[in-house]
ZAMARGU-4260 file (C-alpha; in steps of 0.2 Angstrom, whole numbers, plus 5000, padded with zeros to 4 digits):
<rodrens>
0) 5138/4909/4896 | 5123/4916/4887 | 5108/4926/4893 | 5096/4916/4882 | 5086/4932/4878
5) 5078/4934/4895 | 5066/4948/4898 | 5073/4962/4909 | 5060/4967/4923 | 5057/4985/4918
10) 5050/4998/4931 | 5033/5006/4927 | 5033/5022/4918 | 5033/5032/4934 | 5049/5025/4941
15) 5064/5032/4931 | 5077/5035/4945 | 5095/5032/4945 | 5104/5025/4960 | 5116/5039/4962
20) 5115/5058/4960 | 5127/5059/4945 | 5117/5046/4935 | 5100/5054/4940 | 5106/5071/4934
25) 5112/5065/4918 | 5095/5056/4915 | 5087/5073/4918 | 5098/5082/4906 | 5095/5068/4893
30) 5076/5070/4895 | 5077/5089/4892 | 5088/5087/4877 | 5076/5074/4869 | 5062/5086/4872
35) 5071/5100/4862 | 5075/5087/4848 | 5057/5082/4846 | 5050/5100/4844 | 5049/5103/4825
40) 5063/5091/4820 | 5061/5079/4805 | 5059/5061/4811 | 5075/5054/4804 | 5085/5068/4812
45) 5076/5066/4828 | 5079/5047/4829 | 5097/5049/4824 | 5100/5062/4837 | 5092/5050/4850
50) 5104/5036/4846 | 5119/5048/4847 | 5113/5055/4864 | 5111/5037/4871 | 5128/5032/4865
55) 5135/5047/4873 | 5128/5041/4890 | 5137/5024/4888 | 5154/5024/4880 | 5156/5009/4868
60) 5137/5007/4865 | 5131/5006/4847 | 5113/5011/4845 | 5100/5008/4832 | 5081/5011/4829
65) 5071/4999/4818 | 5053/5004/4811 | 5041/4990/4808 | 5034/4989/4790 | 5015/4990/4787
70) 5015/4971/4786 | 5019/4970/4804 | 5033/4958/4801 | 5048/4966/4793 | 5060/4978/4801
75) 5069/4993/4792 | 5082/5004/4799 | 5077/5022/4803 | 5093/5026/4812 | 5110/5017/4816
80) 5124/5030/4814 | 5137/5019/4823 | 5132/5001/4818 | 5144/4993/4805 | 5138/4995/4787
85) 5140/4977/4784 | 5129/4972/4798 | 5116/4984/4793 | 5115/4978/4775 | 5114/4960/4781
90) 5099/4963/4793 | 5090/4977/4783 | 5072/4971/4781 | 5074/4956/4793 | 5058/4947/4798
95) 5053/4947/4816 | 5049/4931/4825 | 5052/4921/4841 | 5071/4917/4836 | 5076/4933/4826
100) 5090/4940/4836 | 5086/4953/4850 | 5077/4965/4840 | 5066/4953/4830 | 5062/4943/4846
105) 5058/4959/4855 | 5045/4963/4842 | 5038/4945/4843 | 5037/4945/4862 | 5032/4963/4864
110) 5045/4964/4878 | 5063/4969/4881 | 5076/4956/4876 | 5094/4956/4883 | 5107/4945/4876
115) 5124/4946/4885 | 5133/4935/4872 | 5128/4933/4854 | 5140/4919/4851 | 5131/4907/4863
120) 5113/4913/4863 | 5101/4902/4853 | 5091/4917/4848 | 5105/4922/4837 | 5108/4906/4828
125) 5102/4914/4811 | 5112/4930/4813 | 5127/4925/4823 | 5139/4925/4808 | 5134/4943/4803
130) 5136/4949/4820 | 5153/4941/4822 | 5159/4948/4806 | 5154/4965/4812 | 5163/4962/4829
135) 5147/4963/4839 | 5145/4952/4855 | 5131/4959/4866 | 5114/4964/4860 | 5100/4972/4870
140) 5083/4978/4862 | 5067/4986/4869 | 5051/4987/4858 | 5044/5004/4854 | 5025/5003/4858
145) 5012/5016/4854 | 5000/5023/4866 | 4986/5011/4859 | 4997/4996/4861 | 5004/4994/4843
150) 5022/4989/4841 | 5031/5003/4830 | 5048/4996/4830 | 5063/4993/4842 | 5077/5002/4850
155) 5093/4992/4850 | 5110/4993/4858 | 5126/4983/4854 | 5142/4981/4863 | 5158/4973/4856
160) 5161/4963/4872 | 5150/4951/4882 | 5140/4962/4893 | 5125/4961/4904 | 5114/4976/4907
165) 5113/4985/4924 | 5097/4991/4931 | 5103/5009/4925 | 5106/5002/4907 | 5088/4995/4907
170) 5080/5011/4913 | 5090/5021/4900 | 5085/5010/4885 | 5067/5010/4891 | 5067/5029/4892
175) 5075/5030/4874 | 5062/5019/4867 | 5048/5029/4874 | 5055/5045/4868 | 5057/5038/4851
180) 5039/5032/4851 | 5033/5050/4855 | 5043/5056/4840 | 5037/5042/4828 | 5018/5044/4834
185) 5020/5063/4832 | 5027/5061/4814 | 5014/5049/4809 | 4999/5059/4816 | 5005/5075/4808
190) 5007/5065/4792 | 4989/5059/4793 | 4984/5077/4796 | 4993/5084/4782 | 4986/5072/4770
195) 4969/5075/4776 | 4970/5094/4774 | 4976/5092/4756 | 4959/5084/4752 | 4948/5096/4762
200) 4941/5105/4746 | 4936/5088/4738 | 4928/5080/4753 | 4924/5088/4769 | 4914/5073/4775
205) 4929/5061/4770 | 4941/5073/4780 | 4930/5071/4796 | 4930/5052/4794 | 4949/5052/4793
210) 4952/5064/4807 | 4939/5055/4818 | 4949/5039/4815 | 4965/5047/4822 | 4968/5042/4840
215) 4976/5058/4845 | 4965/5073/4850 | 4962/5085/4835 | 4953/5102/4837 | 4950/5115/4823
220) 4949/5133/4829 | 4945/5150/4822 | 4958/5164/4822 | 4951/5170/4839 | 4952/5153/4847
225) 4934/5148/4845 | 4930/5129/4842 | 4925/5125/4824 | 4927/5106/4825 | 4933/5092/4837
230) 4936/5074/4832 | 4928/5059/4840 | 4943/5056/4851 | 4941/5073/4860 | 4923/5070/4863
235) 4926/5052/4870 | 4941/5059/4881 | 4932/5074/4889 | 4915/5066/4890 | 4906/5081/4882
240) 4894/5081/4867 | 4898/5091/4851 | 4885/5104/4855 | 4892/5106/4873 | 4909/5109/4866
245) 4903/5122/4853 | 4892/5131/4865 | 4904/5134/4879 | 4922/5141/4881 | 4931/5125/4878
250) 4947/5129/4887 | 4938/5134/4903 | 4928/5118/4902 | 4942/5105/4900 | 4959/5114/4905
255) 4965/5115/4923 | 4960/5132/4931 | 4979/5135/4935 | 4984/5132/4917 | 4970/5143/4910
260) 4978/5158/4919 | 4996/5152/4915 | 4993/5150/4897 | 4982/5166/4894 | 4996/5176/4886
265) 5003/5161/4877 | 4987/5158/4868 | 4984/5176/4864 | 5002/5178/4856 | 5000/5161/4847
270) 4983/5165/4839 | 4989/5182/4833 | 5004/5175/4824 | 5007/5164/4808 | 5019/5151/4815
275) 5016/5134/4823 | 5017/5134/4842 | 5013/5122/4857 | 5012/5121/4875 | 5009/5108/4889
280) 4993/5108/4898 | 4982/5097/4910 | 4966/5091/4902 | 4951/5085/4912 | 4947/5067/4907
285) 4929/5061/4907 | 4931/5053/4924 | 4937/5070/4932 | 4955/5066/4932 | 4967/5079/4925
290) 4981/5072/4913 | 4995/5081/4905 | 4995/5084/4886 | 5007/5092/4873 | 4996/5102/4861
295) 5004/5108/4845 | 4995/5122/4835 | 4997/5122/4816 | 4991/5137/4805 | 4979/5133/4790
300) 4982/5147/4777 | 4970/5154/4763 | 4974/5158/4745 | 4981/5175/4751 | 4993/5167/4763
305) 4982/5173/4778 | 4978/5161/4793 | 4960/5156/4792 | 4960/5142/4805 | 4971/5133/4817
310) 4973/5114/4819 | 4977/5108/4837 | 4984/5091/4839 | 4986/5084/4856 | 4997/5070/4863
315) 4995/5063/4881 | 5012/5065/4890 | 5006/5060/4908 | 5019/5047/4909 | 5033/5058/4904
320) 5028/5072/4916 | 5027/5059/4930 | 5045/5053/4925 | 5051/5071/4926 | 5043/5075/4943
325) 5050/5058/4950 | 5068/5062/4944 | 5066/5080/4952 | 5060/5073/4968 | 5073/5059/4969
330) 5087/5071/4964 | 5082/5081/4980 | 5082/5065/4990 | 5099/5060/4984 | 5106/5077/4988
335) 5100/5075/5006 | 5108/5058/5006 | 5125/5066/5002 | 5122/5080/5015 | 5120/5066/5028
340) 5134/5055/5023 | 5145/5061/5038 | 5135/5050/5049 | 5142/5034/5043 | 5156/5032/5055
345) 5144/5026/5068 | 5143/5009/5061 | 5162/5006/5065 | 5164/4992/5077 | 5165/4973/5079
350) 5157/4970/5097 | 5144/4957/5100 | 5130/4969/5103 | 5134/4978/5086 | 5135/4961/5077
355) 5118/4955/5084 | 5111/4972/5078 | 5118/4970/5060 | 5112/4952/5059 | 5095/4959/5062
360) 5097/4972/5049 | 5102/4960/5036 | 5088/4948/5040 | 5074/4962/5039 | 5081/4972/5025
365) 5076/4961/5011 | 5058/4961/5017 | 5045/4975/5016 | 5040/4974/5034 | 5038/4989/5045
370) 5053/4991/5057 | 5053/5001/5074 | 5070/5006/5079 | 5072/5011/5097 | 5087/5017/5108
375) 5094/5032/5116 | 5098/5048/5108 | 5114/5048/5098 | 5116/5029/5096 | 5114/5030/5077
380) 5095/5025/5074 | 5095/5035/5058 | 5110/5026/5052 | 5102/5009/5055 | 5087/5015/5045
385) 5098/5019/5030 | 5107/5003/5031 | 5090/4994/5030 | 5086/5004/5015 | 5102/5002/5006
390) 5101/4983/5008 | 5083/4982/5003 | 5076/4979/4986 | 5071/4998/4986 | 5089/5004/4987
395) 5089/5012/4970 | 5074/5022/4975 | 5072/5037/4987 | 5075/5037/5005 | 5065/5051/5014
400) 5068/5056/5032 | 5055/5066/5042 | 5059/5072/5059 | 5042/5072/5067 | 5049/5082/5082
405) 5055/5098/5073 | 5040/5101/5062 | 5027/5112/5069 | 5011/5102/5074 | 5000/5113/5062
410) 5011/5108/5047 | 5015/5090/5051 | 5000/5083/5041 | 5004/5094/5026 | 5023/5089/5027
415) 5019/5070/5027 | 5004/5070/5016 | 5005/5086/5005 | 4991/5099/5002 | 4981/5106/4988
420) 4981/5124/4983 | 4971/5135/4995 | 4969/5121/5008 | 4974/5133/5022 | 4981/5151/5024
425) 4998/5151/5015 | 4995/5136/5003 | 4997/5146/4987 | 5001/5130/4977 | 4999/5112/4978
430) 5012/5102/4987 | 5017/5084/4986 | 5020/5076/5003 | 5034/5066/5009 | 5025/5050/5007
435) 5022/5053/4989 | 5040/5058/4987 | 5045/5042/4994 | 5033/5032/4983 | 5043/5016/4978
440) 5056/5019/4991 | 5057/5020/5010 | 5052/5034/5023 | 5059/5036/5040 | 5048/5043/5053
445) 5061/5049/5066 | 5054/5054/5083 | 5038/5045/5079 | 5032/5046/5097 | 5030/5065/5095
450) 5015/5064/5082 | 4999/5072/5087 | 4984/5060/5089 | 4975/5066/5073 | 4991/5063/5063
455) 4993/5046/5071 | 4975/5042/5063 | 4981/5047/5046 | 4997/5037/5048 | 4988/5022/5053
460) 4977/5023/5037 | 4993/5024/5026 | 5000/5008/5035 | 4983/4999/5033 | 4977/5005/5016
465) 4993/5011/5007 | 4985/5027/5002 | 4986/5045/5007 | 4975/5060/5006 | 4982/5078/5004
470) 4976/5091/5015 | 4961/5100/5007 | 4957/5085/4996 | 4946/5070/4998 | 4954/5060/4984
475) 4965/5045/4990 | 4982/5043/4981 | 4990/5026/4981 | 5008/5025/4988 | 5020/5010/4989
480) 5031/5015/5003 | 5041/5005/5016 | 5039/5013/5033 | 5053/5014/5046 | 5050/5022/5063
485) 5063/5028/5076 | 5061/5034/5094 | 5070/5036/5110 | 5053/5036/5120 | 5045/5022/5128
490) 5030/5019/5116 | 5023/5005/5127 | 5021/5017/5141 | 5014/5030/5130 | 5001/5018/5124
495) 4997/5014/5142 | 4994/5032/5147 | 4984/5036/5131 | 4996/5048/5122 | 5000/5035/5108
500) 4987/5024/5099 | 4988/5006/5103 | 4983/5000/5085 | 4997/5011/5077 | 5010/5005/5089
505) 5006/4987/5084 | 5007/4992/5066 | 5024/5000/5068 | 5031/4987/5080 | 5031/4973/5067
510) 5050/4970/5068 | 5058/4980/5083 | 5076/4983/5083 | 5086/4990/5098 | 5101/5000/5095
515) 5113/4998/5110 | 5120/5013/5119 | 5139/5016/5117 | 5142/5010/5135 | 5135/4993/5130
520) 5148/4991/5116 | 5164/4997/5125 | 5174/4985/5115 | 5170/4996/5100 | 5177/5012/5107
525) 5195/5009/5102 | 5190/5006/5084 | 5179/5021/5084 | 5192/5032/5092 | 5205/5027/5078
530) 5193/5030/5064 | 5187/5047/5071 | 5205/5053/5075 | 5210/5049/5057 | 5195/5058/5050
535) 5197/5074/5060 | 5216/5074/5058 | 5214/5073/5039 | 5202/5087/5040 | 5213/5098/5050
540) 5229/5094/5040 | 5237/5085/5055 | 5247/5069/5057 | 5242/5059/5072 | 5248/5041/5074
545) 5242/5035/5090 | 5231/5039/5105 | 5238/5038/5123 | 5234/5023/5133 | 5228/5033/5147
550) 5216/5042/5136 | 5209/5026/5129 | 5206/5019/5146 | 5197/5035/5151 | 5186/5034/5136
555) 5182/5016/5139 | 5177/5019/5157 | 5166/5034/5153 | 5147/5031/5153 | 5144/5042/5137
560) 5126/5048/5140 | 5127/5057/5123 | 5133/5041/5115 | 5143/5042/5098 | 5138/5060/5095
565) 5146/5065/5112 | 5162/5054/5107 | 5163/5063/5090 | 5163/5080/5099 | 5176/5075/5112
570) 5188/5067/5098 | 5186/5082/5087 | 5191/5094/5101 | 5206/5083/5106 | 5212/5083/5088
575) 5210/5102/5087 | 5221/5104/5103 | 5234/5091/5098 | 5251/5097/5094 | 5261/5081/5092
580) 5258/5064/5085 | 5250/5057/5101 | 5232/5061/5105 | 5227/5065/5123 | 5210/5068/5130
585) 5208/5079/5145 | 5198/5070/5159 | 5190/5087/5164 | 5180/5087/5148 | 5171/5071/5153
590) 5169/5076/5171 | 5161/5092/5166 | 5149/5083/5154 | 5145/5071/5169 | 5141/5085/5181
595) 5131/5094/5168 | 5121/5079/5162 | 5116/5075/5180 | 5109/5091/5185 | 5090/5091/5189
600) 5077/5097/5201 | 5076/5089/5218 | 5058/5082/5220 | 5050/5068/5231 | 5061/5055/5237
605) 5075/5062/5226 | 5077/5077/5237 | 5095/5074/5244 | 5110/5084/5249 | 5121/5091/5234
610) 5135/5080/5237 | 5126/5063/5237 | 5113/5069/5224 | 5120/5060/5208 | 5123/5043/5216
615) 5107/5042/5226 | 5097/5048/5212 | 5103/5035/5200 | 5101/5021/5213 | 5083/5026/5217
620) 5078/5027/5199 | 5086/5010/5195 | 5078/5002/5210 | 5061/5009/5205 | 5063/5003/5187
625) 5068/4986/5193 | 5053/4984/5204 | 5041/4990/5191 | 5050/4979/5177 | 5054/4995/5167
630) 5036/5003/5167 | 5037/5021/5170 | 5018/5027/5171 | 5003/5019/5179 | 4999/5016/5197
635) 5013/5003/5199 | 5025/5012/5188 | 5042/5019/5193 | 5036/5037/5193 | 5022/5033/5206
640) 5035/5024/5217 | 5046/5039/5217 | 5033/5051/5219 | 5037/5062/5204 | 5028/5066/5188
645) 5031/5054/5173 | 5039/5069/5162 | 5051/5073/5176 | 5057/5054/5177 | 5058/5053/5158
650) 5070/5068/5158 | 5080/5061/5172 | 5082/5044/5164 | 5088/5053/5148 | 5100/5064/5157
655) 5108/5050/5168 | 5109/5039/5153 | 5100/5025/5161 | 5096/5010/5150 | 5077/5007/5153
660) 5076/4993/5140 | 5087/4983/5152 | 5073/4983/5165 | 5060/4979/5151 | 5070/4964/5145
665) 5068/4957/5163 | 5049/4959/5162 | 5049/4950/5145 | 5059/4935/5153
</rodrens>
């Protein structure tokens, strides 16, 4: 079966992320290593090291780098340390074209080409015998394209067996081709500069024409850092005239204020020396946007060997910096994922309510629709959100959770949307918010019903416009985030009483999912108990083979107001106290939990004697909820019927474990 040279759909330049923490870390280490290679290394050495580093990431992969001849057609090997010599000799100087293997076709199409089986793919009809003789079966290639859109060559990868690339393989090859492109462009830019300066005594005007033709930024400075000359690319990029550049302090005009202070000592040391030096800095573009540049300073010597000028060549590295920042953010998110992996036992079960829930999850996961997950505390709403993310097309990207109830109201906007330096007291540096961190992935807003009205307005804008504004900034930032929200509150009642925006509720409630309480899926309790016993026994170094029948019956008959979280605590306690191979649960643990959960203040019609309190309280509340069809607030709500404040009734419903959604479903029917 052949791959027929289909293009792999590559992520954009700001989206290098690996689907698991090990892979993400290796990608970051690779990026750091390649940066070191490119500083001062000859082109041939740099490209060879790039191929070896990529081969080290994928055992069995054979890598090569072709450079495109000046005629724009023929390809020459620049590095291929592991590719068989016979195959290199047969393909050296090959012509690119629509049916020229993987590399030649990638140049012709200007897009990646992935061939899983050379022996059956029509793109390899002219080179199949050479590949077969060298033992090559799979060939993948990505074009190396310059900043101005020119094809510089290709990065190729071969395997000795039939193989299709994974999304991780595609990202790795794309990353390698981009780093190779930086090395090639830097080498060629420096070569042009060197040739130009050798002719400086013969024709200064000719030199200016040559330097102006270079698409990289070039600045000539005095030994004190003053500007002597800038090429046309600099003027076009920063939007200043030559006189404005000469008459002002150039770095203060175009460098980011934070970087000016950060690099002050670096520049002072560099200009006082005689060796090349470089740094990364944010440069203001003509439209006011700051972009990252790598600027390398090279000394120009006089006849006595003293530095008379400095030549600064700049290369825009905005895409690379974004990649590094995204890798850093997604590594943090992956580590958070690992910390929360202990929650996954909550999905154990096969009851009908759970199967209905998982059916809903599978249907909505592949879409980008906003989902509102509601249910009691401890039922596993966050787990359902993670299941939706992992089954979605965004599963390889970040999953960011924000608990809106635990963040102080004064900081919630900064946490969600980020802030600029100096936006408020204590904002000593710019911070990226959770929505930007989740760009391309999924964000879970847990306890969304606790958001303040002003934060609800900002969240509504994100859902409508798909853009955020950092605190202290008026510049919108586009984000591509799928929003999941979770709550144990009655948001419809909150809308009626005015504490939650109606338009935001409709935006969040596109696809509501109800997570059933544990008492609604009692058939799952034996499976959950078995799983939890095994888990905690293994952790404690014990061997427990069974759970007593009486204990199972007790667990299945209990109401579980704390749901699965409470069940976990009970089982863990029982495992700790178990001294033989049969687990037993003390019924006094559950009785104490019941009496403790049902304590409350005696108000209005609920003021009864101590003995009849619990029973009468539940009956009164359930009767009022049935009469009001699940509505709590308002003149016809259950709170008014009982003569108690709405907040008090909310608390009692939660403490008694009353399923309010059961009464709401009656209203919908």
